[in-house]
C-alpha positions as CSV (number, residue, x, y, z in Angstrom):
1,M,-94.5,15.2,-224.3
2,V,-92.8,11.9,-223.8
3,E,-90.0,10.8,-221.6
4,G,-87.7,8.6,-223.6
5,Q,-84.7,6.5,-222.9
6,H,-82.5,7.6,-219.9
7,G,-85.1,10.3,-218.9
8,V,-84.5,12.4,-222.1
9,L,-87.6,14.5,-222.7
10,R,-89.1,14.5,-226.2
11,L,-91.6,17.0,-227.6
12,G,-93.9,16.4,-230.5
13,A,-96.2,18.2,-232.8
14,A,-99.1,18.0,-230.3
15,D,-96.9,19.8,-227.7
16,L,-95.7,22.5,-230.1
17,G,-98.9,23.0,-232.1
18,T,-97.0,22.4,-235.3
19,G,-94.7,19.8,-236.9
20,L,-91.0,19.4,-236.0
21,G,-88.3,20.5,-238.4
22,E,-86.9,17.8,-240.6
23,R,-83.4,18.1,-239.0
24,A,-84.0,20.2,-235.9
25,T,-86.4,22.6,-234.2
26,L,-85.8,25.9,-232.4
27,V,-88.5,26.3,-229.7
28,H,-88.8,29.9,-228.3
29,F,-90.9,30.6,-225.3
30,S,-91.9,34.2,-225.2
31,S,-94.3,36.6,-223.5
32,A,-96.1,39.8,-224.6
33,F,-94.0,42.1,-222.4
34,C,-90.7,40.5,-223.1
35,R,-88.4,43.0,-225.0
36,P,-85.6,40.5,-225.7
37,C,-88.2,38.1,-227.2
38,A,-88.5,40.2,-230.4
39,A,-84.8,40.1,-230.9
40,T,-84.8,36.4,-230.1
41,R,-87.6,35.9,-232.7
42,R,-85.5,37.6,-235.4
43,T,-82.3,35.7,-234.5
44,L,-83.9,32.3,-234.5
45,G,-85.8,33.1,-237.7
46,E,-82.6,34.1,-239.4
47,V,-80.8,30.9,-238.3
48,A,-83.8,28.7,-239.3
49,S,-83.8,30.3,-242.8
50,M,-80.0,29.7,-243.1
51,V,-80.0,26.0,-242.2
52,G,-82.1,23.7,-244.2
53,G,-84.6,21.4,-242.4
54,V,-84.7,23.6,-239.3
55,A,-88.0,25.0,-238.0
56,H,-88.5,27.9,-235.6
57,V,-91.6,27.6,-233.3
58,E,-92.5,30.4,-231.0
59,I,-94.8,29.5,-228.0
60,D,-96.6,32.1,-225.9
61,A,-95.6,31.1,-222.4
62,E,-98.7,32.6,-220.8
63,A,-101.0,30.7,-223.1
64,H,-99.2,27.4,-222.5
65,L,-98.7,27.3,-218.7
66,G,-98.9,23.5,-218.6
67,L,-96.0,23.1,-221.0
68,V,-94.1,25.9,-219.3
69,R,-94.4,24.2,-215.9
70,A,-93.6,20.7,-217.3
71,L,-90.4,22.1,-218.9
72,R,-89.6,24.3,-215.9
73,V,-89.4,27.5,-218.1
74,Q,-88.7,30.2,-215.5
75,S,-88.1,33.2,-217.8
76,T,-88.6,34.5,-221.3
77,P,-87.0,34.2,-223.7
78,T,-86.2,30.6,-223.2
79,V,-84.9,28.6,-226.2
80,L,-84.9,24.8,-226.6
81,V,-83.0,23.1,-229.4
82,L,-84.6,19.8,-230.4
83,D,-83.2,17.2,-232.7
84,A,-85.2,15.6,-235.5
85,Q,-86.9,13.2,-233.0
86,G,-87.9,16.1,-230.7
87,R,-85.3,15.4,-228.0
88,I,-84.1,18.5,-226.1
89,V,-80.4,18.7,-226.8
90,R,-79.8,22.3,-225.6
91,R,-81.6,24.8,-223.5
92,A,-80.8,28.5,-222.8
93,A,-82.5,31.4,-221.1
94,G,-82.0,35.0,-222.2
95,L,-81.2,36.6,-225.6
96,P,-79.2,34.1,-227.7
97,R,-76.3,35.0,-229.9
98,K,-76.6,33.8,-233.4
99,A,-73.2,32.0,-233.2
100,D,-74.4,30.1,-230.1
101,V,-77.6,29.0,-231.8
102,I,-75.7,27.7,-234.8
103,A,-73.3,25.8,-232.5
104,A,-76.3,24.3,-230.7
105,L,-77.8,23.2,-234.0
106,G,-74.6,21.5,-234.8
107,E,-75.1,19.3,-231.8
108,A,-78.8,18.6,-232.8
109,V,-78.2,17.6,-236.4
110,K,-75.3,15.2,-235.9
C-alpha cells in the first residue's frame, strides 16, 4: 500500500495477493458469515466479465486484518474500485447494484 500524490491511496499486487486489472480492479472485502457477500461476489464477477480489462478480487476481511484496518473497512461487503494504477476511485459498503458498479468503473477507466 502506497500513499501517492495528494494523499491518494494506491494498492498493488502485494496488497491484493494478485495482479491488478489492466483497466480497473473491483476489490471486494467479505467475511464467512456475510450473506450479502455472496450476491456481491456474483454481481462483481458479472460486471468484471462484461468489461474487458477489469479484474475482481475478493479478500477475506478476517484473514487480512492489517489491510482492513489500514483501509478502515468497517463492514462487509465493502467494495473498492481501483483504476489501472491501483488508486482507489470509489468505495461503497453494502450490497452494490450492478448499474452503480458499472458507473463507478466509468470513473476508473477514464
